[in-house]
N, C-alpha and C positions, 0 to 999 in steps of 0.2 A: 501592134497590138489588134488582136481579132476584133473584127467589125462588130461582133455581138457585145463585146465589152463597151466599145464606144457607144453603142445604142443604150446600153445599161447605164452607163456614166451620165449621158445626156438625160435620160429618164429621172435618175437621182436628183441632178442638179434642177430639173424643171419642178419636181415634187418639192424639192426644198424651197425653190422661190414661191411656188404656190402656197405652201403651208406658212411661210414668213409673211406673205401678203395676206393669208386668212387673219392672221394676228393683227396686221395692219388695217384690215378693212373695217374693224369695229363691228363684226357681226353684219358684214355687208351694208353698212351704213355709208361707208365712203367708196365713190365710183371707181376710181383708177385702181386702187388696191383690190377691189372686187372683180375687176376685169383681169387683173393678173392672176388672181386665183384660178379663173376658169381657164386662162390660157396656159398657166403652169400645169394645171392637172390635166388638161387635154394633151398638152405636149409630152407629158409624163407617161400617159397611158399609151400614147402612140408608139413611143420609143420603147416602152417595155414590151409592147405587143411584137415588135420587131425583134426585139432580144429573145422572145419566146420562140421564133423560128429555129434557134440554135441551141437554146438551153432548157432544161425542165423547169415547170411553172414553180415549184417548190424552192428550186434554188435561185431562180430570178427573184422571186418575192422575198426571199429570206435576205438576200443582198440589198434589194431595194428597200424594203423596209427597215433593215438594220441599219444602213448607212443614212437613211433618212432621219431616224430617230437621233442618232449621234450628232448629225449637222444641225437639226432642228434645236437639240438641247444647247448646242454651242452658240447658235445664233440667238437663242433665247438669252443665254447668260451675256452675251457680248452686245446685242443690240436692244434687247427689251429689258436688261437688268434683272432676269429672273435667276434665282440662286439655285445652286446645286450642292446638296449635302454630300457627305462621304459615301453613303449608300447608293446615291444616284450615280455618283462618279464610277464606283465600282461596277455597278449594273452596266453602265455604258461601255467600260472597259470589257466586260464579259461579252456584250454584243460585238465589239470589234475583234475580241479573240475568236468568237464563233465564226465569223466571216473569214477570218484567216485560216482556220481550220479546214473550211469548205475550200478555199482557193489552194492550200498547200497540200492537202491529203485526200480530197475526196475525187474520185473519178466521175461523180455525177454532174460536173460543172458544165459539160458540154455534151451533147447528143454524139 
């Protein structure tokens, strides 16, 4: 796997952890989840910046934000008991299909 995809996967994982901790921080009223928010987002932006050395910003951001949305929706459903109705699930599937189209058919995925 190319190193820029490793950077992007780390950035997505860190963003997902940071956003999950944001929910758990109760509007920054709990210390350790709040610390995890800052560390998660700091790590996410650092590794996203590394991925930008190899990939265009629009592609990096589309993949980073799209997969982050899908993962956070799943975590919200599983961990926080948040419900997803059919239109939400269909929308999330569109995001996944959009990311697959970028990877399978676009020549813009790398410089």
